[in-house]
C-alpha positions as CSV (number, residue, x, y, z in Angstrom):
1,X,116.0,59.6,-47.4
2,X,113.4,57.3,-48.7
3,X,113.7,54.9,-45.3
4,X,112.4,57.7,-43.4
5,X,109.1,58.4,-45.4
6,X,106.0,58.9,-43.0
7,X,108.3,59.9,-40.2
8,X,110.4,63.2,-42.0
9,X,108.6,66.3,-41.9
10,X,110.2,70.1,-42.3
11,X,109.6,73.7,-41.8
12,X,108.8,75.7,-44.6
13,X,111.4,77.8,-42.8
14,X,113.8,75.4,-43.0
15,X,112.9,74.9,-46.7
16,X,113.3,78.6,-47.1
17,X,116.7,78.4,-45.3
18,X,118.1,75.8,-47.9
19,X,116.6,77.5,-51.0
20,X,118.4,80.5,-50.1
21,X,121.5,78.8,-50.5
22,X,121.0,76.2,-53.0
23,X,123.1,77.0,-56.1
24,X,123.6,73.6,-57.6
25,X,121.0,71.6,-59.6
26,X,121.4,68.0,-57.4
27,X,120.9,70.5,-54.2
28,X,117.5,71.9,-56.0
29,X,116.6,68.8,-57.1
30,X,116.8,67.6,-53.3
31,X,114.8,70.3,-51.9
32,X,112.1,69.7,-54.4
33,X,111.9,66.1,-53.6
34,X,111.5,67.0,-50.0
35,X,108.9,69.3,-50.5
36,X,107.4,66.7,-52.8
37,X,107.6,63.5,-50.5
38,X,107.1,65.0,-47.0
39,X,104.8,67.3,-45.2
40,X,106.2,70.9,-45.2
41,X,104.7,72.5,-41.7
42,X,104.2,76.3,-41.6
43,X,104.4,78.7,-38.7
44,X,101.1,79.5,-37.4
45,X,99.6,83.1,-36.6
46,X,100.0,82.3,-33.3
47,X,103.8,81.1,-33.9
48,X,104.3,84.0,-35.4
49,X,102.8,86.3,-32.1
50,X,104.7,83.7,-30.1
51,X,107.8,84.1,-31.7
52,X,107.9,87.9,-31.2
53,X,107.1,87.9,-27.7
54,X,109.7,85.4,-27.1
55,X,112.5,87.1,-28.9
56,X,111.6,90.3,-26.9
57,X,112.1,88.6,-23.6
58,X,115.6,87.4,-24.9
59,X,116.5,90.6,-26.1
60,X,115.8,91.9,-22.8
61,X,116.9,88.8,-20.5
62,X,120.2,88.2,-22.7
63,X,121.0,91.5,-23.5
64,X,121.1,90.3,-27.6
65,X,121.8,92.9,-30.2
66,X,119.0,93.5,-32.4
67,X,121.1,91.5,-35.0
68,X,121.4,88.3,-32.6
69,X,117.6,88.7,-32.2
70,X,117.2,88.8,-36.2
71,X,119.6,85.9,-36.6
72,X,117.4,83.5,-34.2
73,X,114.0,84.4,-35.6
74,X,113.7,81.6,-38.0
75,X,115.1,79.1,-35.0
76,X,112.3,80.2,-32.8
77,X,109.9,79.9,-35.8
78,X,110.9,76.4,-36.4
79,X,110.7,75.7,-32.5
80,X,107.6,76.7,-32.0
81,X,106.4,75.3,-35.1
82,X,107.8,71.7,-34.0
83,X,106.5,72.1,-30.9
84,X,102.8,73.0,-31.7
85,X,102.6,69.7,-33.8
86,X,103.9,67.8,-30.9
87,X,106.9,67.1,-33.0
88,X,110.6,66.3,-32.0
89,X,113.1,68.8,-33.2
90,X,116.3,67.3,-35.1
91,X,119.2,69.9,-34.9
92,X,122.6,70.2,-34.5
93,X,122.6,73.9,-33.4
94,X,122.7,72.8,-29.6
95,X,123.1,76.2,-28.2
96,X,120.5,78.3,-29.6
97,X,117.6,75.4,-29.4
98,X,118.5,74.6,-25.8
99,X,118.4,78.6,-25.0
100,X,114.9,78.7,-26.7
101,X,113.7,75.8,-25.3
102,X,114.3,77.0,-21.9
103,X,111.7,79.4,-22.1
104,X,108.2,79.3,-21.0
105,X,106.9,80.2,-24.5
106,X,108.7,76.7,-25.9
107,X,109.2,74.8,-22.6
108,X,107.1,71.8,-24.2
109,X,109.5,71.6,-26.8
110,X,110.9,68.1,-27.6
111,X,114.3,68.9,-28.5
112,X,117.3,66.1,-30.0
113,X,120.8,67.1,-30.8
114,X,122.3,65.3,-33.5
C-alpha cells in the first residue's frame, strides 16, 4: 500500500462500508492508516441528487425492487464521486458498476475491473 502513495484515493462511502465490517484491531488499524495517508473523497450535493435520479431510472428500466435499489445506492455514489474527480474507479464488482456506467448520468466514468 505504501508504494501507491499519491495514487490511491478512496471514497468516504467505501470507508464507511469497510468500517461497518471491521471488527478486528488489524482491520481497524488498516482503515485508520488509509484515512490518514490517502485523500478521502466525499460525495457532493450534486452526486447525491444525481444518484437519486439515476437510481429512479434504473428502478423503472430494470424493474429493480426497492431492496436492490437500496443495495446499489452506495455503488452509485462511489461511481459518481469518482467521475466528478475524473478518477479511474477500480472494482471487482463488474456487473453492478458496468450497469451504472451504462447510464447517461455516469457515462464519463472510467472503470477498471480487477
